[in-house]
C-alpha positions, 0 to 999 in steps of 0.5 A, a space after each residue: 467480551 473480546 473471543 479468542 481468535 482462531 486462525 483457521 476462521 481467520 483464513 477461511 474469511 480472508 478466502 474470500 478476498 481474492 478473485 480468482 484465478 487467485 485464490 488466497 495462500 494460508 502462508 501468506 496470512 498475516 494476523 499481528 504484527 509478528 506474523 508480518 514479522 517473520 513475512 519477511 524471511 518468508 522466501 516468496 516475501 524475502 524473493 520479491 523484496 529484493 527483486 523490487 530494491 535490486 533487479 526491477 527496470 521501468 518500462 523506457 519511453 522518451 515521454 516524460 514520465 512520473 511514477 504514482 504509488 497507491 495503497 494495497 487493497 484487500 481485494 486481490 488482485 488490487 485494479 478490481 478493488 473499488 478504489 483502484 477503480 475509482 482513480 484508474 476510472 477518474 485517471 482514463 477521465 482524466 485524458 490518460 488512456 493504458 498504453 498497453 493491455 497488460 497482463 491482465 488473466 482472462 478469467 477477471 476480464 467481466 469484472 471491468 473493462 479492458 482500460 481499468 483492467 490494464 496494469 501497462 503505463 498509461 499516457 496523456 497530455 505528453 506525460 506517461 504514469 508509472 503505478 504500483 503499490 505500498 503493500 504489506 508485506 510486499 513493500 515496492 509492487 510494480 504495477 507491471 507484477 501485480 498479475 504476473 510476476 516470475 511467470 507464474 500468478 502473483 503472489 500480491 494476489 494471493 495474499 491478506 494482511 490486516 496484522 499490521 492495522 491495531 485499529 482493527 483490534 486483530 492479536 494472534 491469541 494463538 501464539 505464545 508471545 501474544 501479550 495483546 489484551 482484550 478491549 471493548 470487543 477487539 485487542 489492544 497491543 502489548 509490548 511484543 505488537 508494538 515492537 513487531 510493528 516498529 520492526 516491519 514498519 521500518 524494514 519495508 521502510 528501509 525497503 522501499 526507500 532502496 527501490 525508490 531511489 535507484 528508479 528514481 532518474 526515470 521519473 519527473 516525480 514520485 507521488 504517493 496518493 495516500 489516505 491519513 493514519 495509515 501504514 501507507 502514508 505512515 511508510 512514506 511520510 518524514 517525521 515533519 509530515 508525520 507531525 504534520 498530518 497528526 500521525 504518530 513517529 512512534 510507540 511505546 515499547 515498555 520503558 523506551 519510545 521506538 520511532 518509526 522511519 519513513 521513505 522521506 526520512 531516509 530520501 529526503 524528499 524523494 516521494 510527494 504526498 498527495 493530499 500532503 498535510 496543507 490539502 488535508 486541513 482544506 479537506 477537513 473543512 471543505 467535508 465538514 470537519 472530519 474526512 472520510 473513510 474513502 476519502 482517495 475515492 471522493 472528486 475533490 482528492 482527486 482533483 489534487 491528484 490530478 493537478 499533481 501529477 500534470 504539474 509535470 507535462 
């Protein structure tokens, strides 16, 4: 039997995700698509999205550069999450090293080695790697905005947003517009959740497409290192890429089918996927027919990433 959810309890649970000096701001917690839709009108979120779209400038360099997009993480700041630690450790071992210390706060200095905490660009083999994060609800988050933004601790280290992931079985049962229904001890989205999901998804994809297309000329290539089935991939893929990866590219809302739009629908070919659909098929065979939940931390997937990046030397 599904238990009616209590927002205060969910916020308390979220409070364990950031590491000091970061702490969850209750106003930046989003537990269903309707809350995600409202998030896009919260001043700090609106300001960040506009900054990414209009004002962010990558550091200039004479080296060839690539931009690497990584999934956001429950653990904050992102760099000390297990997945980012695994990815960045692999890049360091492959011969890429931080160009600068970055601006990580001293309070997290004991949580990982300095090179792993650095949010500066990586360089190696004659190539520079700029890193960024695909976030709900902040869209395109450059690594340079991970720790501080506008002279303050970054809001990207002080939020929790499980509300766009239907498989987590959450619903905002305290809201009058909740249409989720109990199912197998969790909650299954109804029309209001699905409608809000489509709108949030497409607005964030549009924001990321605007930000990325504006800065694309700085890079030899843009890569999204993303697992299948989650929003991080869905935000990026075009319709054909979505179908090839076995993902849904629409949601049913009442009698309507509402399409999901990705960055590559809006700006064809802008972002390269790693692993792509063909590579995902090969990885499934290598891994016994089923991809692990921590696919992006596995050696076969990480080899695909470094091979793709290395092709730009």
